[in-house]
C-alpha positions as CSV (number, residue, x, y, z in Angstrom):
1,X,93.7,121.5,106.0
2,X,94.7,124.4,108.3
3,X,95.7,121.9,111.5
4,X,97.9,120.1,108.7
5,X,99.2,123.2,107.9
6,X,100.3,124.0,111.4
7,X,101.6,120.9,111.9
8,X,103.7,121.2,108.6
9,X,105.0,124.6,109.4
10,X,106.0,123.8,112.9
11,X,107.9,120.6,111.7
12,X,110.2,122.8,109.5
13,X,112.1,124.0,113.2
14,X,115.7,122.8,113.3
15,X,117.1,122.4,116.8
16,X,120.4,123.8,117.0
17,X,122.7,123.2,119.7
18,X,124.5,126.7,120.3
19,X,126.2,128.3,123.2
20,X,124.5,130.8,125.2
21,X,126.3,133.3,127.5
22,X,124.2,134.8,130.0
23,X,124.7,138.6,130.4
24,X,122.6,140.3,133.2
25,X,120.1,143.0,131.8
26,X,121.3,145.4,134.7
27,X,123.5,145.6,137.8
28,X,121.6,145.7,141.3
29,X,122.9,146.0,144.7
30,X,122.7,142.3,146.4
31,X,119.2,142.2,148.1
32,X,119.2,139.6,151.1
33,X,115.4,140.4,151.6
34,X,114.4,138.9,148.0
35,X,113.4,135.4,148.0
36,X,111.8,134.6,144.7
37,X,109.9,131.8,143.2
38,X,108.6,131.8,139.4
39,X,105.6,129.5,138.4
40,X,103.9,129.1,135.2
41,X,104.8,127.5,131.7
42,X,107.0,127.5,128.5
43,X,107.2,131.3,128.5
44,X,109.1,131.0,131.6
45,X,111.4,128.0,131.3
46,X,113.8,129.5,128.6
47,X,114.7,128.8,125.1
48,X,115.7,125.0,124.4
49,X,119.4,125.5,123.5
50,X,120.6,123.2,126.3
51,X,119.8,119.6,125.7
52,X,120.5,119.2,129.6
53,X,117.3,121.3,129.8
54,X,114.9,117.6,129.4
55,X,116.3,116.3,132.5
56,X,113.3,117.3,134.5
57,X,110.9,117.4,131.8
58,X,109.9,121.0,132.0
59,X,113.0,122.6,129.6
60,X,114.2,124.9,132.1
61,X,117.2,126.7,130.9
62,X,119.3,129.2,132.2
63,X,118.3,132.0,129.7
64,X,114.8,131.6,131.0
65,X,113.5,135.2,132.2
66,X,112.9,134.5,135.6
67,X,116.6,133.0,135.9
68,X,117.7,136.7,134.4
69,X,115.4,138.6,136.9
70,X,117.0,136.7,139.7
71,X,120.1,137.4,138.6
72,X,119.7,141.1,138.4
73,X,118.0,141.7,141.5
74,X,120.4,139.4,143.3
75,X,117.7,137.5,144.9
76,X,119.0,135.7,148.2
77,X,117.2,132.7,147.2
78,X,115.7,131.8,144.0
79,X,113.6,128.9,142.7
80,X,111.6,127.9,139.3
81,X,109.0,125.8,139.6
82,X,107.8,126.8,135.8
83,X,106.9,123.7,133.6
84,X,106.2,123.6,129.5
85,X,103.0,123.0,129.3
86,X,101.6,124.1,132.2
87,X,98.0,125.0,133.0
88,X,96.4,126.8,135.9
89,X,95.5,123.3,137.6
90,X,99.7,122.5,137.7
91,X,100.3,125.5,139.6
92,X,97.7,124.9,142.5
93,X,96.7,120.9,142.9
94,X,97.5,118.9,140.1
95,X,100.5,117.3,139.2
96,X,101.7,117.7,135.8
97,X,102.9,114.6,133.9
98,X,105.9,115.0,131.7
99,X,108.3,112.7,129.5
100,X,110.9,112.2,132.6
101,X,107.7,111.6,135.3
102,X,105.4,113.6,137.0
103,X,106.0,117.2,138.4
104,X,104.2,117.9,141.6
105,X,102.2,121.2,141.9
106,X,104.2,124.2,141.5
107,X,102.6,125.9,144.5
108,X,104.6,123.9,146.6
109,X,107.7,125.8,146.2
110,X,105.9,128.8,148.0
111,X,107.2,129.7,151.5
112,X,105.2,131.8,153.8
113,X,108.7,134.1,153.8
114,X,108.5,134.2,150.1
115,X,108.9,138.0,149.1
116,X,108.8,137.7,145.3
117,X,106.5,135.4,142.7
118,X,106.0,135.6,138.9
119,X,103.1,133.8,137.1
120,X,103.0,133.1,133.5
121,X,100.0,130.9,132.9
122,X,96.7,130.9,130.8
123,X,98.0,130.1,127.2
124,X,97.5,126.5,127.5
125,X,94.3,126.7,129.7
126,X,92.7,127.7,126.5
127,X,95.1,126.8,123.8
128,X,95.5,129.9,122.2
129,X,97.1,128.8,119.1
130,X,94.3,126.2,118.4
131,X,91.9,129.5,118.8
132,X,94.1,131.8,116.1
133,X,94.9,128.8,113.7
134,X,91.7,129.6,111.5
135,X,93.2,132.7,110.6
136,X,96.3,131.0,108.9
137,X,96.8,130.6,105.2
138,X,98.0,128.0,102.9
139,X,100.0,130.4,100.8
140,X,101.5,133.6,100.9
141,X,99.0,136.7,99.6
142,X,95.9,134.4,100.6
143,X,93.3,135.7,103.2
144,X,91.5,133.3,105.7
145,X,89.1,136.2,106.8
146,X,89.2,134.9,110.3
147,X,88.4,138.2,111.5
148,X,84.8,137.9,109.9
149,X,83.9,134.3,111.2
150,X,81.5,134.3,113.9
151,X,82.4,130.9,115.3
152,X,86.3,131.9,115.6
153,X,85.1,134.9,117.7
154,X,82.9,132.6,119.7
155,X,85.2,130.2,120.4
156,X,87.7,133.1,121.4
157,X,85.3,134.4,123.8
158,X,84.2,131.6,125.3
159,X,87.8,130.7,126.0
160,X,88.4,134.1,127.6
161,X,85.2,133.8,129.9
162,X,86.7,130.7,131.4
163,X,89.9,131.5,131.9
164,X,89.3,134.5,134.3
165,X,88.3,132.5,137.1
166,X,91.1,130.1,136.6
167,X,93.5,132.7,137.0
168,X,91.8,134.4,139.4
169,X,91.5,131.1,141.9
170,X,95.3,130.7,141.0
171,X,96.5,133.6,142.2
172,X,94.3,133.7,145.4
173,X,96.0,130.2,146.0
174,X,99.6,131.9,145.8
175,X,98.5,134.6,148.2
176,X,97.5,132.1,150.4
177,X,100.6,130.5,150.7
178,X,102.8,133.3,150.4
179,X,100.6,136.4,151.8
180,X,104.0,138.8,152.2
181,X,104.9,138.3,148.5
182,X,104.6,140.8,145.5
183,X,103.1,138.6,142.8
184,X,103.4,139.5,139.3
185,X,101.2,138.4,136.4
186,X,103.2,138.5,133.2
187,X,101.0,138.9,130.0
188,X,100.9,137.4,126.8
189,X,101.1,139.0,123.3
190,X,103.9,140.4,121.1
191,X,103.8,137.6,119.1
192,X,101.8,138.9,116.3
193,X,102.0,142.6,115.1
194,X,100.1,144.6,112.5
195,X,100.9,142.3,109.4
196,X,101.8,139.0,108.4
197,X,105.0,137.2,106.9
198,X,104.3,133.9,105.5
199,X,105.3,131.5,106.7
200,X,106.3,132.5,110.1
201,X,103.0,134.3,110.9
202,X,101.0,133.1,107.9
203,X,97.9,135.3,108.0
204,X,97.1,138.1,105.7
205,X,97.8,141.8,107.6
206,X,94.1,142.3,108.5
207,X,93.7,138.6,110.2
208,X,97.1,139.6,112.1
209,X,95.5,142.5,113.5
210,X,93.0,140.9,114.4
211,X,94.8,138.3,116.3
212,X,96.4,141.5,118.3
213,X,93.2,142.2,119.3
214,X,92.5,138.9,121.1
215,X,95.8,139.1,122.8
216,X,94.4,142.6,124.0
217,X,91.4,140.7,125.4
218,X,93.0,138.0,127.0
219,X,95.6,140.5,128.6
220,X,92.5,142.7,130.1
221,X,91.3,139.1,131.8
222,X,94.8,138.5,133.2
223,X,94.9,142.1,134.3
224,X,91.5,142.0,135.9
225,X,92.5,139.1,137.9
226,X,95.9,140.6,138.8
227,X,94.0,143.5,140.1
228,X,91.3,141.3,141.9
229,X,94.0,139.4,144.0
230,X,96.2,142.1,144.9
231,X,99.1,141.5,142.3
232,X,100.4,143.5,139.4
233,X,100.1,142.9,135.8
234,X,103.3,143.0,133.2
235,X,102.3,144.5,130.0
236,X,104.3,142.2,127.5
237,X,102.4,143.1,124.5
238,X,102.7,146.9,124.5
239,X,106.4,147.1,124.9
240,X,107.0,144.6,122.2
241,X,105.3,146.6,119.6
242,X,107.8,146.5,116.8
243,X,109.3,143.2,117.8
244,X,106.7,140.6,117.0
245,X,107.8,137.6,114.8
246,X,108.0,139.4,111.5
247,X,110.4,141.5,112.9
248,X,114.3,141.1,111.8
249,X,117.1,139.9,113.4
250,X,118.1,141.4,116.5
251,X,114.7,143.6,117.0
252,X,112.6,140.2,117.1
253,X,111.3,139.3,120.6
254,X,109.4,136.3,119.7
255,X,109.3,133.8,116.8
256,X,106.6,132.7,114.5
257,X,104.7,129.4,113.5
258,X,108.1,128.3,111.7
259,X,110.8,129.8,113.8
260,X,114.1,131.3,112.4
261,X,116.2,130.0,115.2
262,X,116.4,127.4,117.5
263,X,113.6,128.8,119.5
264,X,110.4,127.2,119.8
265,X,107.5,128.1,117.9
266,X,105.6,131.2,119.0
267,X,107.9,131.6,121.8
268,X,110.3,134.3,122.9
269,X,113.6,134.7,121.7
270,X,116.9,135.4,123.5
271,X,116.2,139.1,123.1
272,X,112.5,138.6,124.2
273,X,113.5,136.6,127.2
274,X,115.8,139.4,128.4
275,X,113.3,142.0,127.3
276,X,110.4,140.4,129.6
277,X,112.7,140.0,132.5
278,X,113.4,143.9,132.3
279,X,109.7,144.6,132.3
280,X,109.5,142.3,135.3
281,X,112.2,144.2,137.1
282,X,110.9,147.2,136.2
283,X,107.1,146.4,137.4
284,X,108.2,145.8,140.8
285,X,106.2,148.3,142.9
């Protein structure tokens, strides 16, 4: 029944073709030394405001946080191979099949002289949205009490145990291709806060806080993999406190299961993408 709820709520999304005008988040002097490649999944592809984003099957748009990073840093070169639905294997060695045909492994974009790489990956490997689905309620005011469900906890723990080695192997492959590059692993989380707000985040407050702790654990896995491979971790979740999917318009960095904008469910808004870009820029050593 909860799976059906997820489908029904996600089906409420209304795609609005609204214009987007990019404004750089900061000014920076030109830097011809920055050769930037963005890798990852839909968190790095932008919001689907532009129908042309479907042209390569990856839904990359001009407001993606890597594009904002490239503009802000005035990179000498920039290419994004991020693709909606990507898993770690689609970065390293497995083509990703999309509605417009196969996309080659993203790592092919890396060069020996690449100096900056951002990586947003891991969520699709563990299908995180399915892991938190037992926390959803069928009506406001209910409590699924997923925080006390042993099966939910076991599934989460098992998924994170498998995720660590996958991310670590991916980062090692990236370093092997571009040994001089600064690699930034962009963390997950920020969608859920310390309360529910049905139907956007259809959970009790206690279960919402439980999901937040799941993302804390997930980010610990990502941060450990980054440290083990000489990469840097970008903590999105900590900065997003107060900007979760229950926040008001203008403060919301993420949409919930039912978006209140044309942003995809459970993905960053325009404001969130700009904030993520700012965090990436600030995290460069």
